[in-house]
TORPA-4810 file (N, C-alpha, C, O; in nm, 3 decimals):
<nodes>
NODE_1_-10.026_12.013_-5.251_-9.951_12.113_-5.178_-9.820_12.056_-5.124_-9.728_12.132_-5.093_M
NODE_2_-9.812_11.924_-5.112_-9.687_11.866_-5.062_-9.577_11.887_-5.165_-9.602_11.889_-5.286_T
NODE_3_-9.456_11.901_-5.116_-9.342_11.927_-5.202_-9.279_11.796_-5.245_-9.298_11.692_-5.182_Q
NODE_4_-9.203_11.802_-5.355_-9.132_11.684_-5.403_-9.013_11.658_-5.310_-8.940_11.750_-5.273_E
NODE_5_-8.997_11.532_-5.274_-8.892_11.495_-5.179_-8.794_11.401_-5.247_-8.834_11.302_-5.308_I
NODE_6_-8.666_11.434_-5.236_-8.562_11.348_-5.292_-8.501_11.267_-5.178_-8.471_11.320_-5.071_K
NODE_7_-8.482_11.138_-5.203_-8.427_11.050_-5.100_-8.283_11.011_-5.136_-8.251_10.987_-5.253_L
NODE_8_-8.200_11.006_-5.035_-8.061_10.961_-5.055_-8.059_10.808_-5.057_-8.158_10.742_-5.024_S
NODE_9_-7.947_10.753_-5.097_-7.931_10.607_-5.099_-7.948_10.551_-4.958_-8.012_10.448_-4.939_T
NODE_10_-7.890_10.619_-4.858_-7.904_10.575_-4.719_-8.050_10.574_-4.675_-8.094_10.481_-4.607_D
NODE_11_-8.125_10.677_-4.713_-8.266_10.684_-4.675_-8.345_10.572_-4.740_-8.432_10.512_-4.677_Q
NODE_12_-8.316_10.543_-4.866_-8.386_10.433_-4.933_-8.350_10.298_-4.868_-8.436_10.210_-4.856_M
NODE_13_-8.225_10.283_-4.826_-8.183_10.161_-4.757_-8.259_10.146_-4.625_-8.305_10.037_-4.591_R
NODE_14_-8.270_10.257_-4.550_-8.343_10.254_-4.423_-8.491_10.223_-4.444_-8.550_10.149_-4.365_L
NODE_15_-8.551_10.278_-4.551_-8.692_10.251_-4.579_-8.713_10.104_-4.616_-8.814_10.044_-4.580_M
NODE_16_-8.618_10.046_-4.688_-8.625_9.905_-4.723_-8.615_9.818_-4.597_-8.689_9.721_-4.580_S
NODE_17_-8.523_9.854_-4.509_-8.508_9.785_-4.381_-8.637_9.796_-4.300_-8.683_9.697_-4.242_L
NODE_18_-8.695_9.916_-4.295_-8.820_9.940_-4.224_-8.929_9.845_-4.276_-9.001_9.783_-4.198_F
NODE_19_-8.939_9.835_-4.409_-9.041_9.749_-4.469_-9.014_9.601_-4.437_-9.108_9.526_-4.409_Q
NODE_20_-8.888_9.560_-4.440_-8.856_9.420_-4.409_-8.889_9.384_-4.265_-8.939_9.274_-4.238_N
NODE_21_-8.863_9.476_-4.171_-8.886_9.448_-4.029_-9.035_9.459_-3.993_-9.086_9.378_-3.917_V
NODE_22_-9.103_9.561_-4.048_-9.242_9.587_-4.005_-9.348_9.531_-4.100_-9.461_9.507_-4.058_T
NODE_23_-9.313_9.511_-4.226_-9.412_9.470_-4.324_-9.494_9.588_-4.375_-9.593_9.569_-4.447_G
NODE_24_-9.453_9.711_-4.339_-9.525_9.832_-4.377_-9.432_9.917_-4.465_-9.312_9.927_-4.437_V
NODE_25_-9.488_9.977_-4.570_-9.409_10.064_-4.657_-9.408_10.205_-4.602_-9.514_10.263_-4.576_T
NODE_26_-9.289_10.260_-4.583_-9.275_10.398_-4.536_-9.285_10.493_-4.655_-9.239_10.460_-4.765_A
NODE_27_-9.344_10.609_-4.635_-9.352_10.712_-4.739_-9.222_10.791_-4.746_-9.183_10.838_-4.853_R
NODE_28_-9.156_10.803_-4.631_-9.039_10.889_-4.623_-8.956_10.850_-4.502_-9.004_10.782_-4.411_D
NODE_29_-8.833_10.893_-4.503_-8.741_10.865_-4.394_-8.652_10.987_-4.376_-8.594_11.037_-4.472_C
NODE_30_-8.641_11.036_-4.253_-8.557_11.153_-4.223_-8.457_11.111_-4.116_-8.495_11.064_-4.009_V
NODE_31_-8.330_11.131_-4.146_-8.226_11.103_-4.048_-8.196_11.234_-3.976_-8.154_11.332_-4.038_E
NODE_32_-8.217_11.236_-3.846_-8.192_11.355_-3.765_-8.068_11.327_-3.680_-8.077_11.272_-3.571_D
NODE_33_-7.953_11.365_-3.733_-7.826_11.338_-3.665_-7.817_11.411_-3.531_-7.762_11.358_-3.434_E
NODE_34_-7.871_11.534_-3.526_-7.863_11.614_-3.404_-7.927_11.542_-3.285_-7.875_11.546_-3.174_K
NODE_35_-8.040_11.477_-3.310_-8.113_11.409_-3.204_-8.087_11.258_-3.204_-8.147_11.184_-3.126_Q
NODE_36_-7.997_11.212_-3.292_-7.963_11.070_-3.303_-8.088_10.982_-3.320_-8.113_10.890_-3.242_N
NODE_37_-8.165_11.014_-3.425_-8.288_10.938_-3.448_-8.317_10.928_-3.597_-8.264_11.004_-3.678_R
NODE_38_-8.402_10.833_-3.631_-8.453_10.818_-3.766_-8.605_10.829_-3.756_-8.668_10.760_-3.676_V
NODE_39_-8.662_10.917_-3.839_-8.808_10.938_-3.837_-8.865_10.879_-3.965_-8.825_10.916_-4.075_I
NODE_40_-8.960_10.788_-3.950_-9.028_10.729_-4.066_-9.167_10.789_-4.076_-9.240_10.798_-3.977_F
NODE_41_-9.204_10.832_-4.197_-9.338_10.884_-4.223_-9.412_10.776_-4.300_-9.361_10.721_-4.398_V
NODE_42_-9.534_10.746_-4.253_-9.610_10.637_-4.314_-9.758_10.671_-4.320_-9.803_10.768_-4.259_M
NODE_43_-9.833_10.591_-4.394_-9.978_10.611_-4.401_-10.041_10.575_-4.268_-9.997_10.482_-4.200_N
NODE_44_-10.144_10.650_-4.231_-10.202_10.640_-4.097_-10.262_10.504_-4.064_-10.262_10.463_-3.948_S
NODE_45_-10.314_10.434_-4.163_-10.384_10.309_-4.132_-10.290_10.194_-4.097_-10.338_10.084_-4.066_D
NODE_46_-10.161_10.215_-4.099_-10.065_10.107_-4.075_-9.982_10.125_-3.947_-9.888_10.049_-3.924_K
NODE_47_-10.015_10.223_-3.865_-9.932_10.255_-3.748_-9.919_10.136_-3.653_-9.808_10.104_-3.610_M
NODE_48_-10.029_10.072_-3.619_-10.026_9.959_-3.525_-9.941_9.844_-3.575_-9.864_9.783_-3.500_G
NODE_49_-9.954_9.813_-3.705_-9.877_9.705_-3.765_-9.728_9.739_-3.760_-9.645_9.654_-3.729_V
NODE_50_-9.695_9.864_-3.791_-9.555_9.906_-3.794_-9.491_9.899_-3.655_-9.375_9.860_-3.643_A
NODE_51_-9.565_9.936_-3.553_-9.511_9.934_-3.416_-9.487_9.790_-3.371_-9.386_9.760_-3.309_I
NODE_52_-9.581_9.703_-3.404_-9.568_9.562_-3.365_-9.618_9.540_-3.224_-9.634_9.634_-3.146_G
NODE_53_-9.642_9.414_-3.191_-9.694_9.378_-3.059_-9.593_9.417_-2.951_-9.479_9.373_-2.953_K
NODE_54_-9.638_9.501_-2.858_-9.550_9.546_-2.750_-9.432_9.629_-2.799_-9.331_9.641_-2.729_G
NODE_55_-9.445_9.687_-2.919_-9.337_9.769_-2.974_-9.221_9.688_-3.029_-9.111_9.740_-3.046_G
NODE_56_-9.245_9.560_-3.056_-9.136_9.469_-3.097_-9.066_9.514_-3.225_-8.944_9.505_-3.235_S
NODE_57_-9.143_9.562_-3.324_-9.081_9.604_-3.450_-8.990_9.725_-3.430_-8.880_9.732_-3.486_N
NODE_58_-9.036_9.820_-3.350_-8.957_9.940_-3.326_-8.829_9.904_-3.250_-8.721_9.955_-3.281_I
NODE_59_-8.841_9.816_-3.152_-8.722_9.773_-3.076_-8.621_9.704_-3.167_-8.501_9.728_-3.155_K
NODE_60_-8.669_9.620_-3.257_-8.580_9.552_-3.352_-8.509_9.653_-3.442_-8.388_9.644_-3.462_S
NODE_61_-8.586_9.748_-3.495_-8.527_9.850_-3.582_-8.421_9.931_-3.508_-8.314_9.958_-3.562_L
NODE_62_-8.451_9.971_-3.385_-8.356_10.051_-3.306_-8.228_9.973_-3.281_-8.119_10.031_-3.283_Q
NODE_63_-8.239_9.844_-3.259_-8.120_9.761_-3.237_-8.035_9.752_-3.364_-7.912_9.750_-3.356_A
NODE_64_-8.101_9.748_-3.479_-8.028_9.736_-3.606_-7.960_9.868_-3.644_-7.842_9.870_-3.677_I
NODE_65_-8.036_9.979_-3.638_-7.980_10.109_-3.683_-7.903_10.181_-3.574_-7.833_10.279_-3.601_V
NODE_66_-7.915_10.133_-3.451_-7.845_10.192_-3.336_-7.878_10.341_-3.317_-7.793_10.423_-3.282_K
NODE_67_-8.005_10.373_-3.343_-8.059_10.508_-3.322_-8.202_10.492_-3.277_-8.263_10.386_-3.295_K
NODE_68_-8.257_10.598_-3.218_-8.399_10.597_-3.185_-8.479_10.598_-3.315_-8.439_10.661_-3.413_N
NODE_69_-8.591_10.529_-3.314_-8.680_10.525_-3.430_-8.813_10.586_-3.389_-8.871_10.547_-3.288_V
NODE_70_-8.860_10.682_-3.469_-8.989_10.746_-3.442_-9.076_10.735_-3.565_-9.027_10.741_-3.678_E
NODE_71_-9.206_10.719_-3.544_-9.302_10.706_-3.653_-9.398_10.824_-3.652_-9.439_10.872_-3.546_L
NODE_72_-9.435_10.869_-3.772_-9.532_10.978_-3.786_-9.633_10.938_-3.892_-9.596_10.887_-3.999_V
NODE_73_-9.761_10.961_-3.862_-9.867_10.935_-3.960_-9.877_11.053_-4.055_-9.886_11.168_-4.012_E
NODE_74_-9.875_11.024_-4.186_-9.884_11.129_-4.286_-10.029_11.172_-4.307_-10.121_11.092_-4.290_F
NODE_75_-10.047_11.299_-4.343_-10.178_11.349_-4.385_-10.154_11.459_-4.488_-10.063_11.540_-4.472_D
NODE_76_-10.236_11.462_-4.593_-10.225_11.565_-4.698_-10.254_11.705_-4.643_-10.206_11.804_-4.697_E
NODE_77_-10.331_11.712_-4.536_-10.367_11.839_-4.474_-10.255_11.878_-4.376_-10.228_11.804_-4.281_D
NODE_78_-10.188_11.993_-4.398_-10.077_12.030_-4.310_-10.117_12.044_-4.163_-10.036_12.019_-4.074_P
NODE_79_-10.241_12.085_-4.137_-10.286_12.102_-3.999_-10.297_11.965_-3.931_-10.251_11.948_-3.818_I
NODE_80_-10.358_11.868_-3.999_-10.370_11.733_-3.943_-10.232_11.668_-3.930_-10.204_11.597_-3.833_K
NODE_81_-10.145_11.693_-4.028_-10.010_11.637_-4.024_-9.933_11.688_-3.902_-9.868_11.610_-3.833_F
NODE_82_-9.942_11.818_-3.876_-9.874_11.875_-3.758_-9.932_11.817_-3.629_-9.858_11.788_-3.535_L
NODE_83_-10.064_11.799_-3.625_-10.126_11.737_-3.507_-10.073_11.595_-3.488_-10.045_11.554_-3.375_K
NODE_84_-10.060_11.520_-3.598_-10.008_11.383_-3.590_-9.865_11.381_-3.536_-9.830_11.294_-3.457_N
NODE_85_-9.784_11.476_-3.579_-9.644_11.481_-3.536_-9.637_11.508_-3.385_-9.558_11.446_-3.314_I
NODE_86_-9.720_11.600_-3.338_-9.710_11.648_-3.199_-9.805_11.579_-3.102_-9.803_11.613_-2.983_L
NODE_87_-9.886_11.486_-3.145_-9.984_11.413_-3.064_-10.120_11.485_-3.070_-10.142_11.583_-2.999_N
NODE_88_-10.210_11.433_-3.154_-10.341_11.497_-3.174_-10.422_11.515_-3.045_-10.505_11.606_-3.037_P
NODE_89_-10.399_11.431_-2.946_-10.477_11.442_-2.821_-10.434_11.564_-2.739_-10.513_11.614_-2.659_K
NODE_90_-10.312_11.612_-2.759_-10.261_11.723_-2.679_-10.267_11.858_-2.749_-10.249_11.962_-2.685_L
NODE_91_-10.294_11.858_-2.880_-10.298_11.983_-2.957_-10.442_12.032_-2.967_-10.529_11.961_-3.016_V
NODE_92_-10.466_12.155_-2.920_-10.601_12.212_-2.926_-10.633_12.261_-3.066_-10.743_12.238_-3.118_S
NODE_93_-10.536_12.331_-3.129_-10.562_12.395_-3.256_-10.430_12.422_-3.328_-10.326_12.440_-3.264_E
NODE_94_-10.435_12.425_-3.462_-10.320_12.464_-3.543_-10.367_12.569_-3.641_-10.466_12.550_-3.711_V
NODE_95_-10.296_12.682_-3.645_-10.329_12.791_-3.739_-10.212_12.809_-3.834_-10.096_12.805_-3.793_K
NODE_96_-10.243_12.829_-3.963_-10.139_12.858_-4.062_-10.149_13.005_-4.100_-10.256_13.054_-4.134_L
NODE_97_-10.036_13.075_-4.094_-10.031_13.216_-4.130_-9.929_13.238_-4.239_-9.825_13.172_-4.244_N
NODE_98_-9.961_13.333_-4.328_-9.863_13.374_-4.427_-9.797_13.499_-4.372_-9.866_13.597_-4.343_K
NODE_99_-9.665_13.497_-4.356_-9.594_13.611_-4.300_-9.569_13.715_-4.408_-9.582_13.686_-4.527_R
NODE_100_-9.534_13.839_-4.368_-9.511_13.946_-4.466_-9.408_13.910_-4.574_-9.418_13.958_-4.687_P
NODE_101_-9.310_13.827_-4.540_-9.209_13.788_-4.640_-9.259_13.675_-4.732_-9.185_13.628_-4.818_D
NODE_102_-9.385_13.633_-4.713_-9.444_13.530_-4.799_-9.427_13.389_-4.747_-9.486_13.296_-4.802_G
NODE_103_-9.347_13.370_-4.642_-9.326_13.235_-4.588_-9.444_13.193_-4.501_-9.516_13.277_-4.448_S
NODE_104_-9.461_13.063_-4.487_-9.569_13.010_-4.405_-9.520_12.984_-4.263_-9.406_12.945_-4.241_L
NODE_105_-9.609_13.008_-4.167_-9.580_12.985_-4.027_-9.698_12.909_-3.967_-9.814_12.940_-3.995_Q
NODE_106_-9.668_12.808_-3.885_-9.773_12.733_-3.815_-9.769_12.771_-3.668_-9.662_12.774_-3.607_A
NODE_107_-9.886_12.799_-3.613_-9.896_12.827_-3.470_-9.979_12.714_-3.410_-10.096_12.695_-3.444_I
NODE_108_-9.916_12.642_-3.319_-9.980_12.527_-3.255_-10.023_12.569_-3.115_-9.941_12.613_-3.035_V
NODE_109_-10.153_12.557_-3.086_-10.207_12.596_-2.955_-10.223_12.469_-2.871_-10.289_12.373_-2.911_I
NODE_110_-10.162_12.471_-2.752_-10.172_12.358_-2.660_-10.208_12.406_-2.521_-10.189_12.523_-2.487_V
NODE_111_-10.260_12.316_-2.440_-10.292_12.344_-2.300_-10.161_12.375_-2.228_-10.063_12.302_-2.243_D
NODE_112_-10.158_12.485_-2.148_-10.034_12.520_-2.077_-9.976_12.404_-1.994_-9.855_12.393_-1.981_P
NODE_113_-10.062_12.320_-1.939_-10.016_12.207_-1.857_-9.950_12.099_-1.942_-9.873_12.018_-1.890_A
NODE_114_-9.978_12.096_-2.071_-9.927_11.991_-2.160_-9.814_12.041_-2.251_-9.761_11.963_-2.330_K
NODE_115_-9.779_12.168_-2.240_-9.681_12.225_-2.334_-9.547_12.152_-2.329_-9.487_12.127_-2.434_K
NODE_116_-9.500_12.118_-2.210_-9.372_12.048_-2.197_-9.372_11.914_-2.268_-9.272_11.877_-2.330_G
NODE_117_-9.482_11.841_-2.260_-9.494_11.711_-2.326_-9.493_11.730_-2.477_-9.427_11.655_-2.549_I
NODE_118_-9.567_11.831_-2.525_-9.576_11.856_-2.669_-9.440_11.898_-2.725_-9.399_11.848_-2.830_V
NODE_119_-9.369_11.988_-2.657_-9.238_12.034_-2.704_-9.136_11.921_-2.697_-9.052_11.907_-2.786_V
NODE_120_-9.143_11.840_-2.591_-9.052_11.728_-2.576_-8.922_11.766_-2.508_-8.885_11.884_-2.504_G
NODE_121_-8.853_11.666_-2.456_-8.724_11.688_-2.390_-8.628_11.754_-2.489_-8.610_11.706_-2.601_R
NODE_122_-8.567_11.863_-2.446_-8.474_11.940_-2.528_-8.534_11.982_-2.662_-8.461_12.002_-2.759_E
NODE_123_-8.667_11.994_-2.668_-8.734_12.041_-2.789_-8.739_11.938_-2.902_-8.756_11.974_-3.018_G
NODE_124_-8.724_11.810_-2.867_-8.721_11.703_-2.969_-8.845_11.704_-3.059_-8.833_11.698_-3.182_R
NODE_125_-8.962_11.711_-2.998_-9.086_11.704_-3.076_-9.106_11.831_-3.160_-9.151_11.824_-3.274_N
NODE_126_-9.072_11.945_-3.102_-9.084_12.071_-3.175_-8.991_12.070_-3.296_-9.029_12.114_-3.404_A
NODE_127_-8.871_12.019_-3.278_-8.775_12.011_-3.388_-8.824_11.916_-3.496_-8.808_11.943_-3.615_E
NODE_128_-8.884_11.804_-3.456_-8.940_11.708_-3.553_-9.051_11.775_-3.633_-9.059_11.757_-3.754_K
NODE_129_-9.137_11.853_-3.565_-9.245_11.923_-3.635_-9.188_12.023_-3.736_-9.238_12.033_-3.847_A
NODE_130_-9.084_12.095_-3.696_-9.023_12.193_-3.788_-8.962_12.124_-3.910_-8.983_12.167_-4.023_R
NODE_131_-8.888_12.017_-3.886_-8.825_11.943_-3.996_-8.928_11.894_-4.098_-8.914_11.918_-4.218_L
NODE_132_-9.031_11.826_-4.049_-9.129_11.765_-4.138_-9.224_11.867_-4.202_-9.261_11.851_-4.318_L
NODE_133_-9.263_11.971_-4.129_-9.351_12.074_-4.185_-9.281_12.146_-4.300_-9.342_12.179_-4.401_A
NODE_134_-9.151_12.172_-4.283_-9.074_12.238_-4.389_-9.056_12.144_-4.507_-9.071_12.185_-4.622_K
NODE_135_-9.024_12.019_-4.479_-8.998_11.920_-4.583_-9.121_11.894_-4.671_-9.109_11.881_-4.793_R
NODE_136_-9.238_11.888_-4.609_-9.359_11.853_-4.684_-9.439_11.973_-4.734_-9.495_11.968_-4.843_Y
NODE_137_-9.446_12.078_-4.656_-9.537_12.187_-4.690_-9.469_12.323_-4.701_-9.537_12.424_-4.723_F
NODE_138_-9.338_12.330_-4.687_-9.267_12.457_-4.699_-9.296_12.553_-4.584_-9.276_12.673_-4.598_G
NODE_139_-9.342_12.499_-4.472_-9.372_12.583_-4.354_-9.238_12.613_-4.286_-9.170_12.523_-4.237_I
NODE_140_-9.202_12.742_-4.284_-9.069_12.781_-4.236_-9.055_12.775_-4.084_-8.948_12.742_-4.033_K
NODE_141_-9.162_12.807_-4.010_-9.150_12.803_-3.864_-9.275_12.744_-3.800_-9.386_12.758_-3.851_S
NODE_142_-9.252_12.678_-3.688_-9.362_12.620_-3.610_-9.349_12.675_-3.468_-9.250_12.650_-3.400_V
NODE_143_-9.450_12.749_-3.425_-9.452_12.803_-3.289_-9.549_12.720_-3.206_-9.662_12.695_-3.247_L
NODE_144_-9.503_12.679_-3.090_-9.591_12.606_-2.999_-9.627_12.702_-2.887_-9.541_12.744_-2.810_I
NODE_145_-9.754_12.735_-2.878_-9.801_12.839_-2.789_-9.906_12.783_-2.694_-9.985_12.696_-2.731_N
NODE_146_-9.907_12.834_-2.572_-10.012_12.794_-2.479_-10.067_12.920_-2.413_-9.997_12.987_-2.337_S
NODE_147_-10.192_12.952_-2.444_-10.250_13.073_-2.385_-10.265_13.058_-2.235_-10.306_12.954_-2.184_P
NODE_148_-10.231_13.163_-2.165_-10.246_13.162_-2.020_-10.395_13.167_-1.987_-10.472_13.237_-2.053_E
NODE_149_-10.433_13.093_-1.888_-10.574_13.093_-1.850_-10.605_13.222_-1.773_-10.534_13.261_-1.680_K
NODE_150_-10.712_13.286_-1.815_-10.753_13.408_-1.749_-10.872_13.376_-1.659_-10.972_13.317_-1.703_T
NODE_151_-10.860_13.415_-1.536_-10.968_13.389_-1.441_-11.033_13.523_-1.406_-10.966_13.616_-1.360_I
NODE_152_-11.161_13.530_-1.428_-11.234_13.652_-1.398_-11.308_13.635_-1.266_-11.375_13.534_-1.245_F
NODE_153_-11.297_13.733_-1.179_-11.374_13.730_-1.055_-11.479_13.836_-1.063_-11.453_13.949_-1.105_E
NODE_154_-11.599_13.800_-1.023_-11.709_13.898_-1.025_-11.753_13.931_-0.885_-11.844_14.011_-0.866_L
</nodes>
């Protein structure tokens, strides 16, 4: 279900740099100019190695590319992938819907108290989820929703 991804020369250069610094092979690299960051997508079993002791690898990469560096664990399942992007501990549920125009939409359910953390400052995390969900699975929109708690008195 994942889509074919074409990489630019710059992206391949960044992935090579990532591998040299971390010793881990990245599956993909997305340059997000709007948020001044580079997002690396990698296999889940290598996250700790890629980060390095005390975040040393990430700090080195950030110093070299002069941008924030973010890592995301890949998963073939779009629901698990979205949870990985947004922090699996904070996401209650992810639903995929096909809209009337045929496009896919993901609805992410989070605890109302954690919604700000999941969305991120200035919507950084939500934007990352939209970028990667569209790139890998053709999901056109990602909604982050938090149901209001209903209290019943008897």
